[in-house]
Each structure stands twice: as C-alpha cells, then as structure tokens.
A tleap script that builds the chain and sets N, CA, C and O, in Angstrom:
source leaprc.protein.ff14SB
mol = sequence {
  NMET THR TYR LYS ARG GLY ASP ARG ILE ALA
  LEU VAL HIE THR THR ASP PRO HIE THR HIE
  LEU THR GLU GLY ASP GLN GLY ALA VAL LYS
  ARG TYR ASP ALA GLY LEU ALA GLN LEU TYR
  VAL ASN TRP ASP ASN GLY SER THR LEU SER
  MET LEU LEU GLY ASP GLY ASP GLU VAL ARG
  PRO CALA
}
set mol.1.N position { 13.272 10.852 12.687 }
set mol.1.CA position { 13.468 9.412 12.831 }
set mol.1.C position { 14.943 9.098 12.578 }
set mol.1.O position { 15.604 9.761 11.780 }
set mol.2.N position { 15.438 8.089 13.263 }
set mol.2.CA position { 16.818 7.645 13.083 }
set mol.2.C position { 16.817 6.304 12.360 }
set mol.2.O position { 16.031 5.413 12.684 }
set mol.3.N position { 17.692 6.170 11.391 }
set mol.3.CA position { 17.805 4.939 10.615 }
set mol.3.C position { 19.169 4.317 10.879 }
set mol.3.O position { 20.175 5.020 10.973 }
set mol.4.N position { 19.194 2.997 10.997 }
set mol.4.CA position { 20.441 2.263 11.205 }
set mol.4.C position { 20.683 1.334 10.019 }
set mol.4.O position { 19.747 0.885 9.357 }
set mol.5.N position { 21.955 1.060 9.771 }
set mol.5.CA position { 22.336 0.141 8.703 }
set mol.5.C position { 21.571 -1.182 8.876 }
set mol.5.O position { 21.549 -1.765 9.960 }
set mol.6.N position { 20.956 -1.633 7.801 }
set mol.6.CA position { 20.209 -2.887 7.833 }
set mol.6.C position { 18.725 -2.739 8.085 }
set mol.6.O position { 17.962 -3.677 7.853 }
set mol.7.N position { 18.294 -1.558 8.566 }
set mol.7.CA position { 16.854 -1.348 8.766 }
set mol.7.C position { 16.127 -1.564 7.442 }
set mol.7.O position { 16.601 -1.128 6.393 }
set mol.8.N position { 14.989 -2.229 7.489 }
set mol.8.CA position { 14.177 -2.450 6.299 }
set mol.8.C position { 13.174 -1.309 6.165 }
set mol.8.O position { 12.478 -0.961 7.119 }
set mol.9.N position { 13.112 -0.737 4.968 }
set mol.9.CA position { 12.191 0.355 4.715 }
set mol.9.C position { 11.409 0.083 3.427 }
set mol.9.O position { 11.802 -0.742 2.603 }
set mol.10.N position { 10.298 0.797 3.280 }
set mol.10.CA position { 9.481 0.716 2.071 }
set mol.10.C position { 9.249 2.131 1.563 }
set mol.10.O position { 9.110 3.068 2.349 }
set mol.11.N position { 9.210 2.275 0.261 }
set mol.11.CA position { 9.006 3.578 -0.354 }
set mol.11.C position { 7.548 4.003 -0.235 }
set mol.11.O position { 6.639 3.230 -0.538 }
set mol.12.N position { 7.336 5.226 0.203 }
set mol.12.CA position { 6.009 5.833 0.211 }
set mol.12.C position { 5.894 6.765 -0.989 }
set mol.12.O position { 4.900 6.735 -1.715 }
set mol.13.N position { 6.929 7.603 -1.197 }
set mol.13.CA position { 6.901 8.582 -2.286 }
set mol.13.C position { 8.323 9.042 -2.595 }
set mol.13.O position { 9.142 9.193 -1.689 }
set mol.14.N position { 8.611 9.263 -3.872 }
set mol.14.CA position { 9.862 9.896 -4.279 }
set mol.14.C position { 9.570 10.989 -5.293 }
set mol.14.O position { 8.638 10.884 -6.090 }
set mol.15.N position { 10.378 12.035 -5.252 }
set mol.15.CA position { 10.229 13.136 -6.194 }
set mol.15.C position { 11.079 12.916 -7.439 }
set mol.15.O position { 11.049 13.742 -8.352 }
set mol.16.N position { 11.833 11.830 -7.498 }
set mol.16.CA position { 12.692 11.544 -8.649 }
set mol.16.C position { 11.845 11.044 -9.812 }
set mol.16.O position { 11.265 9.962 -9.725 }
set mol.17.N position { 11.761 11.815 -10.909 }
set mol.17.CA position { 10.913 11.411 -12.029 }
set mol.17.C position { 11.538 10.325 -12.909 }
set mol.17.O position { 10.868 9.796 -13.797 }
set mol.18.N position { 12.804 9.986 -12.679 }
set mol.18.CA position { 13.507 9.056 -13.557 }
set mol.18.C position { 13.673 7.648 -12.969 }
set mol.18.O position { 14.222 6.767 -13.630 }
set mol.19.N position { 13.215 7.435 -11.767 }
set mol.19.CA position { 13.396 6.144 -11.123 }
set mol.19.C position { 12.300 5.154 -11.527 }
set mol.19.O position { 11.193 5.542 -11.901 }
set mol.20.N position { 12.637 3.889 -11.443 }
set mol.20.CA position { 11.654 2.834 -11.684 }
set mol.20.C position { 11.057 2.334 -10.371 }
set mol.20.O position { 10.222 1.428 -10.374 }
set mol.21.N position { 11.481 2.920 -9.246 }
set mol.21.CA position { 10.911 2.547 -7.957 }
set mol.21.C position { 9.456 2.981 -7.898 }
set mol.21.O position { 9.083 4.029 -8.426 }
set mol.22.N position { 8.640 2.158 -7.249 }
set mol.22.CA position { 7.231 2.480 -7.082 }
set mol.22.C position { 6.847 2.337 -5.617 }
set mol.22.O position { 7.560 1.705 -4.837 }
set mol.23.N position { 5.739 2.918 -5.256 }
set mol.23.CA position { 5.266 2.850 -3.877 }
set mol.23.C position { 5.218 1.404 -3.402 }
set mol.23.O position { 4.684 0.530 -4.084 }
set mol.24.N position { 5.783 1.167 -2.223 }
set mol.24.CA position { 5.786 -0.166 -1.641 }
set mol.24.C position { 7.079 -0.930 -1.877 }
set mol.24.O position { 7.333 -1.923 -1.195 }
set mol.25.N position { 7.914 -0.490 -2.840 }
set mol.25.CA position { 9.207 -1.160 -3.040 }
set mol.25.C position { 9.992 -1.109 -1.741 }
set mol.25.O position { 9.937 -0.124 -1.004 }
set mol.26.N position { 10.729 -2.191 -1.469 }
set mol.26.CA position { 11.447 -2.303 -0.208 }
set mol.26.C position { 12.947 -2.381 -0.422 }
set mol.26.O position { 13.434 -2.742 -1.493 }
set mol.27.N position { 13.664 -2.026 0.647 }
set mol.27.CA position { 15.114 -2.098 0.605 }
set mol.27.C position { 15.689 -2.048 2.012 }
set mol.27.O position { 14.962 -1.989 3.003 }
set mol.28.N position { 17.015 -2.074 2.071 }
set mol.28.CA position { 17.730 -2.038 3.348 }
set mol.28.C position { 18.571 -0.763 3.410 }
set mol.28.O position { 19.217 -0.378 2.435 }
set mol.29.N position { 18.548 -0.130 4.557 }
set mol.29.CA position { 19.333 1.082 4.755 }
set mol.29.C position { 20.813 0.739 4.704 }
set mol.29.O position { 21.276 -0.184 5.374 }
set mol.30.N position { 21.540 1.492 3.902 }
set mol.30.CA position { 22.993 1.358 3.814 }
set mol.30.C position { 23.657 2.349 4.773 }
set mol.30.O position { 24.609 2.011 5.476 }
set mol.31.N position { 23.128 3.591 4.785 }
set mol.31.CA position { 23.676 4.634 5.640 }
set mol.31.C position { 22.667 5.766 5.723 }
set mol.31.O position { 21.878 5.981 4.802 }
set mol.32.N position { 22.702 6.488 6.838 }
set mol.32.CA position { 21.827 7.645 7.008 }
set mol.32.C position { 22.669 8.838 7.412 }
set mol.32.O position { 23.409 8.773 8.393 }
set mol.33.N position { 22.565 9.930 6.665 }
set mol.33.CA position { 23.244 11.177 6.986 }
set mol.33.C position { 22.189 12.151 7.498 }
set mol.33.O position { 21.470 12.771 6.715 }
set mol.34.N position { 22.105 12.278 8.822 }
set mol.34.CA position { 21.078 13.115 9.432 }
set mol.34.C position { 21.270 14.583 9.075 }
set mol.34.O position { 20.289 15.311 8.926 }
set mol.35.N position { 22.508 15.030 8.934 }
set mol.35.CA position { 22.784 16.428 8.604 }
set mol.35.C position { 22.245 16.820 7.241 }
set mol.35.O position { 21.793 17.949 7.051 }
set mol.36.N position { 22.288 15.904 6.299 }
set mol.36.CA position { 21.768 16.154 4.955 }
set mol.36.C position { 20.359 15.605 4.762 }
set mol.36.O position { 19.742 15.824 3.720 }
set mol.37.N position { 19.849 14.892 5.768 }
set mol.37.CA position { 18.557 14.193 5.675 }
set mol.37.C position { 18.546 13.295 4.439 }
set mol.37.O position { 17.566 13.242 3.695 }
set mol.38.N position { 19.671 12.585 4.240 }
set mol.38.CA position { 19.815 11.712 3.077 }
set mol.38.C position { 19.953 10.269 3.545 }
set mol.38.O position { 20.786 9.941 4.389 }
set mol.39.N position { 19.109 9.420 2.968 }
set mol.39.CA position { 19.060 8.014 3.330 }
set mol.39.C position { 19.570 7.192 2.147 }
set mol.39.O position { 18.959 7.182 1.078 }
set mol.40.N position { 20.684 6.511 2.346 }
set mol.40.CA position { 21.274 5.670 1.305 }
set mol.40.C position { 20.680 4.278 1.432 }
set mol.40.O position { 20.722 3.678 2.507 }
set mol.41.N position { 20.125 3.759 0.337 }
set mol.41.CA position { 19.353 2.519 0.390 }
set mol.41.C position { 19.826 1.547 -0.683 }
set mol.41.O position { 20.098 1.947 -1.815 }
set mol.42.N position { 19.922 0.290 -0.331 }
set mol.42.CA position { 20.082 -0.798 -1.298 }
set mol.42.C position { 18.691 -1.393 -1.497 }
set mol.42.O position { 18.217 -2.186 -0.684 }
set mol.43.N position { 18.054 -0.999 -2.585 }
set mol.43.CA position { 16.702 -1.470 -2.864 }
set mol.43.C position { 16.740 -2.915 -3.341 }
set mol.43.O position { 17.691 -3.333 -4.001 }
set mol.44.N position { 15.710 -3.670 -3.007 }
set mol.44.CA position { 15.636 -5.093 -3.371 }
set mol.44.C position { 15.657 -5.307 -4.885 }
set mol.44.O position { 16.055 -6.377 -5.346 }
set mol.45.N position { 15.239 -4.315 -5.657 }
set mol.45.CA position { 15.217 -4.462 -7.114 }
set mol.45.C position { 16.568 -4.129 -7.755 }
set mol.45.O position { 16.690 -4.133 -8.980 }
set mol.46.N position { 17.581 -3.841 -6.930 }
set mol.46.CA position { 18.919 -3.552 -7.434 }
set mol.46.C position { 19.253 -2.077 -7.500 }
set mol.46.O position { 20.418 -1.725 -7.683 }
set mol.47.N position { 18.274 -1.208 -7.358 }
set mol.47.CA position { 18.516 0.225 -7.385 }
set mol.47.C position { 19.283 0.651 -6.132 }
set mol.47.O position { 19.167 0.028 -5.077 }
set mol.48.N position { 20.066 1.719 -6.266 }
set mol.48.CA position { 20.773 2.286 -5.110 }
set mol.48.C position { 20.369 3.739 -4.909 }
set mol.48.O position { 21.114 4.511 -4.307 }
set mol.49.N position { 19.192 4.120 -5.410 }
set mol.49.CA position { 18.722 5.491 -5.294 }
set mol.49.C position { 18.644 5.903 -3.833 }
set mol.49.O position { 18.056 5.201 -3.011 }
set mol.50.N position { 19.244 7.054 -3.514 }
set mol.50.CA position { 19.176 7.607 -2.165 }
set mol.50.C position { 17.904 8.416 -2.016 }
set mol.50.O position { 17.412 8.996 -2.984 }
set mol.51.N position { 17.376 8.457 -0.815 }
set mol.51.CA position { 16.179 9.220 -0.520 }
set mol.51.C position { 16.579 10.548 0.108 }
set mol.51.O position { 17.349 10.588 1.068 }
set mol.52.N position { 16.050 11.628 -0.442 }
set mol.52.CA position { 16.287 12.971 0.076 }
set mol.52.C position { 15.089 13.342 0.939 }
set mol.52.O position { 14.122 13.936 0.463 }
set mol.53.N position { 15.170 12.986 2.202 }
set mol.53.CA position { 14.019 13.108 3.087 }
set mol.53.C position { 13.616 14.554 3.334 }
set mol.53.O position { 12.460 14.822 3.659 }
set mol.54.N position { 14.552 15.497 3.184 }
set mol.54.CA position { 14.235 16.898 3.354 }
set mol.54.C position { 13.678 17.547 2.101 }
set mol.54.O position { 13.257 18.703 2.134 }
set mol.55.N position { 13.671 16.815 1.002 }
set mol.55.CA position { 13.223 17.356 -0.281 }
set mol.55.C position { 11.986 16.643 -0.840 }
set mol.55.O position { 11.722 16.710 -2.040 }
set mol.56.N position { 11.238 15.968 0.020 }
set mol.56.CA position { 9.966 15.396 -0.423 }
set mol.56.C position { 9.912 13.893 -0.541 }
set mol.56.O position { 8.825 13.331 -0.674 }
set mol.57.N position { 11.076 13.207 -0.497 }
set mol.57.CA position { 11.044 11.740 -0.535 }
set mol.57.C position { 10.542 11.234 0.815 }
set mol.57.O position { 10.810 11.838 1.853 }
set mol.58.N position { 9.811 10.121 0.787 }
set mol.58.CA position { 9.223 9.591 2.030 }
set mol.58.C position { 9.304 8.071 2.035 }
set mol.58.O position { 9.016 7.415 1.034 }
set mol.59.N position { 9.703 7.522 3.184 }
set mol.59.CA position { 9.764 6.080 3.382 }
set mol.59.C position { 9.089 5.747 4.705 }
set mol.59.O position { 8.812 6.621 5.526 }
set mol.60.N position { 8.834 4.454 4.885 }
set mol.60.CA position { 8.250 3.976 6.155 }
set mol.60.C position { 8.952 2.655 6.497 }
set mol.60.O position { 9.553 2.030 5.622 }
set mol.61.N position { 8.880 2.233 7.746 }
set mol.61.CA position { 9.434 0.927 8.094 }
set mol.61.C position { 8.706 -0.172 7.311 }
set mol.61.O position { 7.495 -0.102 7.106 }
set mol.62.N position { 9.449 -1.170 6.886 }
set mol.62.CA position { 8.841 -2.269 6.141 }
set mol.62.C position { 8.423 -3.388 7.078 }
set mol.62.O position { 7.891 -4.403 6.629 }
savepdb mol mol.pdb
quit
C-alpha cells in the first residue's frame, strides 16, 4: 500500500510495548518511507510514534 502525506489512518496493532496508543487511535500520515516500510504519523492524541510496517505494526485507512 502507498501512503501520502495527510492520509488518515487508524491503528490496528503495534508491537511497541511502551506506547499509550490503542487499537482504533487515529492520526495523519506525515511521511512514508517505502524502502524501510516506515510510516511517520502525527497521532491525534499528540504521539508521533512511527509505524514499522515490516516489523509487525499494522494500520488501516480511517
């Protein structure tokens, strides 16, 4: 999947045990690095946690 700046996404799952994000939290794509499968997100709750799509993190369109 290709993500563009401003796309709205929702969290399905993250492997980060230290985040306060929960399933269904939403945010806007800041940048997508396809080579690293890394999705940079500005979450609505203020978090800036990036999603490592190749390492088990999962999002869906919001």
